[in-house]
Every structure is written in structure tokens, then in C-alpha cells.
C-alpha positions as CSV (number, residue, x, y, z in Angstrom):
1,M,0.0,0.0,0.0
2,L,1.4,3.3,-1.0
3,V,0.6,6.3,1.1
4,K,1.1,9.7,-0.5
5,Q,2.2,12.5,1.8
6,R,1.9,16.2,1.0
7,W,5.0,17.7,2.4
8,Q,5.2,21.3,3.5
9,P,8.3,23.3,2.4
10,A,9.7,23.3,5.9
11,Q,9.2,19.6,6.3
12,R,10.8,18.9,2.9
13,S,13.8,21.0,3.8
14,C,14.2,19.2,7.2
15,L,14.0,15.8,5.4
16,V,16.6,16.8,2.9
17,R,19.0,18.0,5.6
18,G,18.4,14.9,7.6
19,L,19.2,12.7,4.7
20,A,22.3,14.7,3.9
21,L,23.5,14.5,7.5
22,S,22.9,10.7,7.5
23,Y,24.8,10.3,4.2
24,L,27.7,12.5,5.5
25,I,28.0,10.4,8.7
26,N,27.9,7.1,6.9
27,H,30.4,8.3,4.3
28,Q,32.8,9.5,7.0
29,T,32.5,6.1,8.6
30,H,33.4,4.4,5.3
31,H,36.6,6.5,4.9
32,R,37.5,5.8,8.6
33,G,37.3,2.1,7.8
34,Q,39.4,2.5,4.8
35,L,42.1,4.4,6.7
36,T,42.0,1.7,9.5
37,T,42.5,-1.0,6.9
38,I,45.5,0.8,5.3
39,L,47.1,1.5,8.6
40,R,46.8,-2.1,9.7
41,Q,48.3,-3.3,6.4
42,L,51.2,-1.1,7.1
43,G,51.7,-2.8,10.5
44,H,50.3,-0.1,12.8
45,V,48.2,-1.0,15.8
46,V,44.9,0.8,15.5
47,A,43.0,1.4,18.8
48,V,39.5,0.1,19.0
49,T,36.9,2.6,20.0
50,V,33.5,1.8,21.5
51,S,30.7,4.3,21.0
52,A,28.2,4.8,23.8
53,A,25.0,3.9,22.0
């Protein structure tokens, strides 16, 4: 079932900003993982961090 929603301009703007922020955080995490892999391949010990979720 498809529900159509009429978005107000402010809601649309908020949604776009939220998606952009989500993408930015996920993309940053991707590059962090790449850097971790490269450093480990070069023999460096990379500290493990635990986020408080």
C-alpha cells in the first residue's frame, strides 16, 4: 500500500537536511574504515573505540 504525503516546504527541507547528514556520517565512517585497513596493512596497531549507543 502506497501512502502519499503532501510535504510542507519546511518539512521537505528538514527531510533533505536529515538525509544529507545521514549520508555524511555514513560516508565518513566508510573512509574511517578504509584508513584503518590501510594502517593495519602497514603494520600499525589501531585502537578500537567503543561508542556509547
